[in-house]
N, C-alpha and C positions, 0 to 999 in steps of 0.2 A: 853607853854611848853619850849620855848627858855629861857624865863626869869627865870625859876626855876632851870636851870642847875647850878651846882657848878662852881665857878670862880677861884679857887686857883690852879688848875693843868694845867701846860702848855701842849701843844699838841706835839705829835711826828708824823713824816711823813715818810712813806715808799714809795719809787718809785717802781712801778710794771711795769716790762717790759713784754709786751704782744705779741711781734712779731716784724716783720720788713716789710717795703715795699721797693721794688726795683724800683726806679723812673728813667726814661730816663733823662740823663743829660750829655751834652757835648760829645755826641757820645758814652757814656758808661752808666753805672748804678750808681745811688747814693743810698746808703743804708740809710733808714730812720727808726730808731727804734721807736716803738710805746709805749708810756708810759701813765699810769694814776697814781694817788697818793692815798694812803690810809692814812687818817689823823685820829689819835686816841687821845682821852683825854676827860676829863670831863664826863666820862661814856658813850661816844658816838663814833660811827665809821662813818666817812664821806669818801665817794669816790669822788675824784675830777676827772672828766671825766670817761667815761666807755668804751673807746677803740673802735676798729673797728670790723666789721664782720669777719667771718672766711675767710681765704685767697682765697678759691675757689669762694666765693661770690664776693669778691673784684676784683678778676681777671676777672670774667664774666662781671662785670659792668664797671670796669675802665681800663681793659686791662693792668694791671701791676702785676708783680710777687711779691713774698715775702714768708713769712711763719707766722704761728700763727694766732692770732685774734679769735674772736667768743667766744661763751660760754665756750668752753673747756679751752682756755688760761686764761680767767678771773677767772674761778672757780679754776684752778690750782694755779694761783697767790694768790688768797685769802686763799686757803687751806694752802699754805706755811706759812701764817701768823696765822694759827689756826682759820680761819674764813670761813664762807660760805655766800652766798648772803643774807640770812635772817638776818645776823648780821649787815648789813649795814642799818643805819637809814636815811641817806641823800646821794643823788647823786648830786653833784654840777657840772654843765656843763659849761665849759668856753665858748663854742659855739657849734653849732649843725652840724658841718661838719661830714662827714661819719666816719672819723678816730678818732673821739673824743666822739661820742654820740650814738654809737650802744649798743646793749645788755641790754637795759633798761628793757626788759621783764624778766630779771633775778631778778629784784628788785620790785615786785608788791607791797610790803609793805613799801618801802622806799619813801621818799619825794624827788622828782626831783626839783632842784632849777636852774632856768635859767632867764636871763634878758628878760623882756617883748619884748623889741625891737629885741632881737635875734630870738624870735619865729616869729615875724612879718617878719623879714628878711628871715627866712627859708620858710615861706609861699610865699613870693614874693621877691626872691633874685635878686641882681644885675645880669645881664646876664652872666657875666664872672664867677659867682659862682654857677650857676644852677647845674653844674656837681657835686659839693661837698655837696649840700644839698639833701639828699635822701628823697623822699616822704614817704617812710616807717618809717623813724625816726621821721619826723615831725608829721605824723599821730599818731604814738605811743605816742608822747608827748601830742598832743591835746586830746587824748582819756583818759589820766590819770585824775582821779577825784580830783578836788580841794576841800579843801586845803590840805587834808592829803597826796595825792600822787603827787601834783604839786604845786609849789609856784613860781609865777612870781614876780620878783623884778624889781624895777625901780631905777637905779643909784646905788650909793655907799651904802652899807649896812654893819653894824656890825652884822653879822649873829649870832655869839656867841662872848662873850668876848674873845679876842685873835684870832678870825677868822673873818677877814674882807673881803668883796667883793668890788673890785674896778671896776666900769664900764669904759672900755677903748676902745671906738669905734676906729677901726683901720683895723685889719685883717677882721673882720666882724662888722656889725653895732651894734650888741649887745654883743660884746666881753666883758668878765669879767675875772678878775684875783683874785685868792684867796691869801690873805696875812695871813700867819699862824704864830702865836707866839710860839716859842719853848724856851727851856732853853738857847739856844745859841743866839737867836735873831729872827727876823722876816724873814721868807722865802716866797718869792713871787713865786707861781706856775704859771708861765707866759704862759704856753701852747704855742700857735702860735703867741702871740704878738711879740716875737722874738724867733723862735723855735730852734736856735742854739746859742752857746755862741758868735759866730762871729758877730751876729747882735747887741749884747750888747757891745762888746769890739772890734770894727772893726779895730782899730789901734794897737792892742796888739798881739804880736807874740805867746803868750800863748793860745790865743783864736782861731787864724786863721793862716793858712800857708801862707796867702796872705794879710798881714796887709796893711791898707790904711791910710797913714799919714794925708791925707786930711780930714779924719773922726775922728781925735782926738777930744775928748770932745763931740762927737755926736754919733748917732746910725745908723745902717744900717737897712733900712726898707724893708719889704717883697714885693714881686711882686703880691701876691694875696691880694687885699685890697679893702675896701669899703670907705676909707677915703683918704684925701690928705696926702702927705708925711709930711707936717707940723703938721697935726693932729696926725699922727702916732708917730712922734718924741716927741710931747707933751705927748702922752699917755705913752711912755716908760719912759720919765722923771718923770711923776707922780708916776710910779711904783718904780723907783729908790729912789725917795724922801720918799716913804712910806714903805721901806723894807731895809733889810741888805744884802740879797743875792737874786739872781734870779735863777730859776730852769726851763730851757727850756724843751719843750716836746720832741724834736727829736734829741737831742745830746746824743752820747754814753757816755759822761763823767760826767753826772750829779751825784750828791750824791745819793746813794741808801737808806741811812738811815740818818735821821736828827732828833736830833742834833748831833749824833755820828760823822757823816761826815759833815764838814761845811767849805765851801769855797765860795768866791765870784767869783772866776775865776779858771779854771783848771791850774795845774802847767805847762802844755805844751800841744801841739797838739797830743802827744802820746795817743793812745787809741781812737782817733777820727777815726772811721772806715767808715765814710761816703763814701770815695772814694776807699776803699779797696774792691776788687771784692768779691761778696758773695760766700759762699761755694757752690760748684757744686751741692751738694745734695739738696740745698734749691732753686736752680734756677727754678725748676719745680713747685714751690709753695707748697712744702711739709709742 
């Protein structure tokens, strides 16, 4: 099936914002937008990540607030693009954490694509990540029938011409990044490898309000990790070497349509709402 797809049409990418989480941070709340990506081209529709559960479920299990998520948010986002769940042929999961791999039951006819090592990590996670791997998600993946509804991949894969998967152990043991070729160049959908621009450009004032000169020419790695800092730095460098721009999962400033919007780094920190107090009406998890 993959080999028969036409090869001449580049892909387009639409960032789908599905809601927010309000995470405790420094005595206040950090707003974390939830994104997944709709990739279209060559006669196929691919969803990269599938979002989180509805906020009521997240609140009950994680004790954090926010809004959105669940089937309703994902259906609404797809409908805004003229699509429904049945129009998605593939769901590529960067990793199996609760905010990236929920809602798979919306796509019984799609093929879910995940690294084999990521599925093993979800079954037996490092202790610090047990809270992020939900048994319901892992069980749902395991119950999908191979090969039509589940494809386990090992390492780097050119899944389609112009749609490459890079295995980058870092945040999780089976983390993968989709590198998608558009008319403007190659966009790396980096998810949580570096989930804000400040991780990719830690010395640049356009990316962060607190630039660190000591990190010029390097990256800022995350605190939720399954690999060493050196391994994570190497993973981020591999992505940079194989793409033209990176698109983080939890930054408010990412391009929403590519290639129409195309930039390696935002113009400034304007629009970064992470530390802006959430609207009062959303605090209750509406």
